[in-house]
C-alpha positions in Angstrom: 26.8 81.5 8.1 24.2 82.0 5.0 21.1 80.4 6.2 21.7 83.1 8.8 21.2 86.0 6.4 18.0 84.6 4.7 15.3 87.2 6.0 16.7 89.9 4.7 14.6 92.1 7.5 17.4 90.1 10.1 19.7 89.4 8.5 22.1 91.7 9.9 21.2 91.1 14.2 21.4 86.9 13.2 24.9 86.8 10.9 26.3 89.3 14.1 25.1 86.5 16.2 27.0 83.6 14.2 29.8 85.3 13.8 29.5 86.2 17.9 29.1 82.6 18.6 31.7 81.6 16.1 34.4 83.4 17.8 33.9 82.4 20.9 34.2 79.4 20.8 37.2 79.6 18.7 38.6 82.0 21.6 37.1 80.3 24.5 37.4 76.4 23.4 40.7 76.1 23.7 41.7 77.2 27.2 38.6 75.8 28.6 39.8 72.1 26.6 43.2 72.6 28.4 42.3 73.7 32.1 39.4 70.5 31.6 42.9 68.1 30.1 44.6 69.3 33.1 42.2 68.5 35.5 40.2 64.9 34.0 43.5 64.7 31.4 43.0 64.8 27.8 41.7 61.7 26.6 38.3 62.4 28.9 38.9 66.7 28.0 38.1 65.3 24.3 35.5 63.2 25.3 32.9 66.1 26.2 34.3 68.0 23.4 32.2 64.3 21.5 29.3 64.5 23.3 29.5 68.4 22.7 29.8 67.4 18.7 27.2 64.6 18.8 24.5 67.0 20.6 24.9 69.3 18.2 24.1 66.6 15.4 21.3 65.5 16.7 20.1 69.2 17.7 20.5 70.5 13.9 17.4 69.2 12.2 16.0 72.0 13.7 17.5 74.4 11.8 15.6 73.3 8.7 13.2 74.8 6.7 9.5 74.7 7.4 7.7 74.2 4.6 5.4 77.1 3.1 1.9 77.1 3.8 1.2 78.8 0.4 3.5 77.0 -1.2 1.5 75.6 -4.6 0.3 71.8 -3.9 1.4 68.9 -6.2 -1.1 67.6 -7.7 -1.9 64.9 -10.9 -3.8 66.0 -13.6 -7.8 65.3 -12.8 -7.0 65.3 -8.6 -8.2 67.3 -6.4 -6.0 69.9 -5.1 -5.6 69.3 -1.3 -3.9 71.0 1.5 -1.7 69.6 4.0 
């Protein structure tokens, strides 16, 4: 939630999107798991949740902050600054 509010120009839209996704998952997830458990069994239904959590973990590095090109470059004394 706090990461969504980092950009002051678009904070309201981003925070509302994150909150909406959270509420939808909170309200739709348990009945969906219950329906799936009724069809295929509880263990298999919870395996679906495990797969979704693993996919979220694999996708999480894409949410990191990108390096800024205007950030100062650290150099050792006597070295020429190198942008990279």
